[in-house]
N, C-alpha and C positions, 0 to 999 in steps of 0.2 A: 528557575525562571531566568529570563534575560539571556546572557551570553556564555554559559549559564551560571547563575548563582544558586548555591545549594543551601538548604536549611534542613538539618536532620530531624528525626522524630524527637530527639532530646534537646533541640534548640541550638545545635552547633552550626555556625555559618562558615562556608568556604567557597572558593571559586575553582572551577575546573574547566580546562579548555580542550579536553580530549574529543575527537570527532569519530569515535567508533560507536558500537552498540554496547550498553552497559546494563547490568542488573541493578535497578534502583531499590527494589524492596522484594524480599522473599521470606516465606515462612521456612525457617531452617529447623524447626522442631515440630514436625507434623504428627498429629494424633487424631483420634476420632472426633474430638471437639474443635480441632483447629486444622481445617483442610489446607491442602497444599495450594499455593498460588505464587505467581511471580510477575513482577512488573519490570519491563525493560524500556530503556530510552534510547532512541536512535539519534545520535548527535551528528551535526554537519557544520562545516565552516559557514560563516555568515559573510557572503560577498568576498571582498579582498582583505577583510580584517582578520585579526588573530582570534577573534571571538567565535563561539559556536552557539548553536541553538538546538532545541529539541525538535527534530523534523519528523518524528514518529514515535508512537508508543505501542508496545506489544504487551498484552495481558494474557496470561495463561492461568486458567482456573477451571476446575471440573472437567478436564479433558478438552476444553474449548480454547482456541487461540483467536484472540480479538486484536486486530491491528487498526490503529487510527493514524492516518497519514496527514502530514502538514498540508493545509489548504484544500483538503477534500471535505469542505464544510458540509455538515449534515449527514455525512456518510461514515461507515466503518467497513472494514474488510473481515469477512468470516468465510472460511472454507473457499478461498479464492474467488469470492464474489463481493460486489458492493451492495451493502444493505443500508436502507434508509431507517431512521429512527421514527418511533420507538421500537425496541426489540426486547423480547423476553426469551431467555434460554433455560433449558432444563427445568421446565415447569415453574419458572419464575425465580429460580435460585440465583440467576444473574439477570439483571435488567440494565438497559441502556436507554437514556433519555437525553434530550438537549435541554440545557438549563442556561439561559442567557446566551453567551457567545461560546459556550463550552459543551462538550459531551460529558455526561456523568455515568460511569459504570459502577453499579452497586452489586454486592453479593449478599446472600442471606445470612452470612456470618459477620456482617458489619464493616467489611472493607469497601472503600470507595476510591475510584480513580477519576480525576478530572483533567481534561486536556482541552485547550482552546483552539485546536487545529492550527496553532502557530508556534508558540514557544513556551507556554506556561503549563507545567505539569504539577499536580498535587496528588499525593497518596495519603489517604486518611485511614488509620488503623485503630480498631477498638482496644480498650485497655486490657481485654482478655488476651491479647497477643504480646503483652509486655514481657520482654526477655526472650522472645522467640524469633525476633526479626534479624535479618542480616541484609547486606547490600550497601550501596552508597548512601542510603538514607539512615544508616546506623542500626544499632541493635535494640533500640527502644527499651533501655533498662533504667532510664532516669538519670544517667551519668553522661555528661557531655564529653568528658576526657577520653573515653574509649570508643567514640563513634567511628573513628577512622580505622576500623578493624578489617583485615583481609579474610578470605575464606578459610585460611588456616588458623585463625584466631589470634594472630599477631597484629600489633598496631603498625600501620604503614609508616615508613619513614618520610614520605612526602605525599602530596595530593596526587601527582601523576602515578606513583606506585599504587596508591589506593585504586585509582581508575583502572590501571592495568590488571590488577588482581580480580576485578569484577567485570572485566570485558567478556562479552559473549563470543564464544569461538564459532567459527565456521559461517559467519554471515557474509552476505554479498558486499564486496568492497573492503574486506578486512585487510587485504594486502596493502592497501593504499591509505589506511588511517593511522593515526598516531595518538598516544595518550599525553604527549607533551605539548607545551606551547613554546614556540621558538621566540627567543628574545625576552625582553622585560615584560613579565605578565602578572606579577604579583600585585602591583599597585602603581601609583604615580611616582613612587620613589625611583630615582634615576632619570626622571624627566627634567628638562631645563626649568629654571624658575619661571620663565615666561609661560611654558606649557602648563606648569602647575597652577599659576595664577589664572590662566584661561579656564582650566578645569574647575577651579573653585568659583570663579565668576559664573560660569555656566550652571554649575550645580547649586548655586544659590536659589535657582528656580525650585529645586526640590524642597529647600527649606521654606520657601514661600508657601508651598502646598501643604507641608506638614504642620506649619504654624497657622495656616488659614483653613481652607475648605476641607482638608483631610485631618484636621486636628483631633477629631473624635476617634480616629483610627490608631492613635499612638499607643493605646492600650493593647492593640492586636499585633502591630508590627512596630518595632523600635525605629523611630524616625532616623536615628543615627545610621542604621543599616541602609535605609533608602538613600541617604546622602553618600555613604561610602560606595555603594553600588554605582551611583551616578559617576563618581570620580573614577572608579575602575573602568567603567564603560567608555568614558571620555578618553582616558589615556590608552585604551585599547584600540582607539581609532574609530569609536562609534559615538562621538560627542555631537549628536544631531538631535534636534528637537523632537523628531518623530520617534526616536528611540526612548527619549524621556517620557513622551506621551504614552508609549506602550507600557513602560514600567509603572507609570501612574495608574494606568488602566488595570494592571495586574494588582497593584496595591489596593485599588478601589474594590475589585472583585473579592479579594480576601476579606476586606472589612465588611462589605455587604453580607457576605455569607456567614460572618460572625455576628450578624444582627446589629451592626453599627451603621448609623446614618451617615451618608456621605453627601456633602454639599457640592454644588456645581463648581467644578474646577477647570474645565477645559478652556473656557474663555480667558482665564488668567494668564496662561502661558501659550495661548493660541493653538491649542490642539484641536484638530478636526474630529468630528464624530465618526465612528466606524461606518464603513460602507455597508449598506443593506441592499438586498435584492429588490427587484421591481415590486411595486405595490406594497411596499413596507417602509417603515421609518424607524429611526433610532429613538429609544427612550432610556433615560438614565436610571429609571426604577420601574421595571415592567415584569409582567408574568404573561407572556403571549398566549393567545387562544390558538388552539391547533385543531386539525380535522378530527383527531381522536379524542380531544378534550376541549370542545369549543367554549366551555364555561370554566375557567380556572378557579380553583378552590380559594377560600378566604385565606388559608394558610400560605398558599403560594403567593398571593398578593401581598401578604404581610412580610414575606421574605423575598421581596423583589430584588432583581439585579439588573445591571445594564444589559439591554437586549434589543434586537430588531423585532418590531411588532408590526403585524399586518395592518394595512389600512382598513377602514370600515368596509364591510361587505366581503372581506377576504379572510382566509384561515391559513395557518402554517401547514404546509404539506411537504414533508421531507426536508428539502432545502430551499423551498420557494413558497410564495403566497399565491393562492388560487381562489377564485370565486367559491363561495360556500357550496354551490351545487357541482363543483368539479373536484371534490375530495376523492381520495383513493380508497384502498381496501386494507384490512388487516388479514394477512395470509397466515394460516395456521397449518403446521405440519408436525405431527407427533408432539413433542414437548416444547416446540419452538413457535414463536409468533413474531411477525415482523410487518412493517408498513410498506405497502406498495403504492406508488403514485398512480393516478388514473391513467390507464393505457400502458402501464409498465409491464414488461414481460421478463420472466426470470427462468433459468434452468433449475428445475427442482431436483436434479440429481447430478452426479459427477461425470456422467457420460453423454450429456446433452441429448437425452432420449425422452425427457418429459418437460414440457413447457407450460408454465402457468402465467396467466395474464389477468390483470385487474380490469374488468369491464368498465369503461368510463360511463356507460349509460345507466347501469344499475348498481355499481359498487360491489359486484360479486366476482369471485375468483373462478376463472375457467381454466382447467388443466386438461391437456391432451398429449397423446404420444406424438413425438416429433423427432427430427433428426437434422443434422447440419446439411445445408445445401451442397450440391455437387461442387467440387473444387475447394471445399473447406473441411476442416476437421476440428473436433472438440479438443482444444489445447489451452494451456495456460501461458499467457504472454503478459509480461510486466505485472505478474501477480494476480491476473484476472482471467477466469475461465470463460471462453466464448468460442463461437465457430470462427476459427481463424483461417485465412486463406492458406492453402497448401502451396508452398514454394516448390516442392519436388517430392517424388516418391521413389523408392528404390526396390527393385526386384533382384534377388541374388540366385544364381545357379552355381552350385559348387559340389565338390566331392564326387559321389558315384551314382547319379548326381542328386543332390537335395535342392528343392526349389522353395524359395521364400518369396511370396507374391508381394505386389505393391501394397496390399492391405494386410500384410503380415500373417498370411496363412502359409503353413509349411506342409510340404508333401514330398515323397520320393517317386522317381519315375525312371525306368530302366530301358526305355525305347532306344533303338539304334538307327533311327531314320533321321530325316531332316525336318525340323519343326520351326514354326513361327513362335518365337519367345515373346515378342511384344510388337504390337502394330497399332498405329493410330486409326481410329474408327470414328464414324459419324462426325466428320469435320465440316459438313455442309453448313454454310452460313457463318463459319468462324474464320479467324485469321491464323489458325494454328498450322504448323508445318507438318506435312505427311512424313512418316518414317516407318521403317520396318527393321526388326532385328530377327535374324534367322540363325538357328543353331543346328549344326550337323553332329550327331552323336555316333559313337562307335563303341564296341566292346572294349573294356579296360583289360587288355591282355597282360599288362605288366603286373597286375595285382594277383592273378592266379592263372593256372594252366587252362582251366575251362571256366572263364569268367561268366558270372551271371549278373554282373553290374556293367554299367556303361559310363561314358564320360564325354565331355564336349571335345570335338575334334576341330571344328571350324566355326567361327562366328562371323557373320556378314551383316553389316549395317548399311541400309540404303536410305539416303537422305540428300536433299538438295541436288538430285540428279547424279549422285555419285554412289558407288558401292565400295565400301571399305571392308577388307577381308583380313581377319587375324587367324593364324593357324597354330595349332598346338606345337610346342617345342621350337617355334621360330621366334626367338626372343628379339625384341626391339625391331621387328619387321612388320610392315603392314602393306597390303596391296590395295592400290586405289585405281579404280577404273570408272569410266563414264557409263552411266546406265542408258542403254539404247532402247528406244521404244519402237516397235514395228507399227507402222501406220499404213492402213489400207485405204487408198483413195480411189473411188470410182468416178472416172471422168467421162463425161459424155461429150464426144466431139460432134460437131455439126458440119456437114459438107456444104458446098456452095449452093446446093439446091434446098438446103434446110432440112435434110434428112439425117438422122443420127446414124453413126457408123457402128 
């Protein structure tokens, strides 16, 4: 949590400033009763400070890859698509739901992952996995002293060495990330007495909270850790009230989920309430009603957390509040189930050939065969599959000769005449430029005495009123000429008497 501060499964605390992607928790001893899974954290630098934060979380389990990206509230990424919550995968073996300000991913073998779409990541492991874990969260064997273990089983000599050993290889941006923190990063030691005094004065606010409205949380999180984290963050260049507010918010969430009552604390240090979407408001202890669950259970209400709650007459739909009569649909496909907002359309396959839409009038799913519009193609851009505009297409003619068309169809053709290889057509009503590419083929005499194959001899391109000609074996030469158009004008002249000649 924070920038970031780590607490292992066995209760060891440390700080790590690496801004690469790292394995947080992994089952290193897989068997039939303990399925394989892995949780990765994508770290990034926080502004101009030395600190980092968790900008994304990747969970791999049961052959599924689930990605949660910072600030994509209410959404997760699965198979290159954005999915709204709630979600059920593999016949309920993996479920995803929003809880308070976070997403909770749960498995049927007891592992859960929580991420607040900002910087707070929690991995909960059942006791049955004790002694089987590895990663930056430790080995979960009940011993703090050996938590900083590398994949080879040796104890790391430093925290940066630990991070480097658990770095995920081959991710985007790997060449520009680092596992080290430049400069003084361990604590406020080395700072001037004035800076140290300023940090202690600022972090006295943390003590006010832990001695006051958060006092009941001291059994869950050591208040000394809260204070020391505050000092660390201040000396890392992040000594701002909004960051202390975020840390207190994380502290509060952990306590509420542990069943501890938290008193109102925001007004004491002037912290604003989290921003909520339209038609909703913030509550410090809530269990929001949603389209798929308009009446929260008594258990949910008893374990309330800080959350955005829809105003009267509205229900939570994906990542916004809508009138009760504008709820979406639950889309089922095989062993999967996901929520679609009213009117939302998704591609139901990887080739953009089947489109499914949540009918806003009756809440039913309508699926039909479809395809990408002309000028677009089904591609993945920035991790999301969609019909993306085509910037260009390529046709290749090579060898004896082989043809590879714009749409990636391949064939061979041995003709020895002159052919139109490509030509613009149907340009009426557009602002596209006319062009034509002509290829003259001849027998490929060099390859055999009686050749039965051909090759390109001349290529001519006509565009912008010019003809550009390239000839075989005339390296670095091109002939350019003006394209002349013969125009036949029929002119009717009139003599002085008004008769046509």
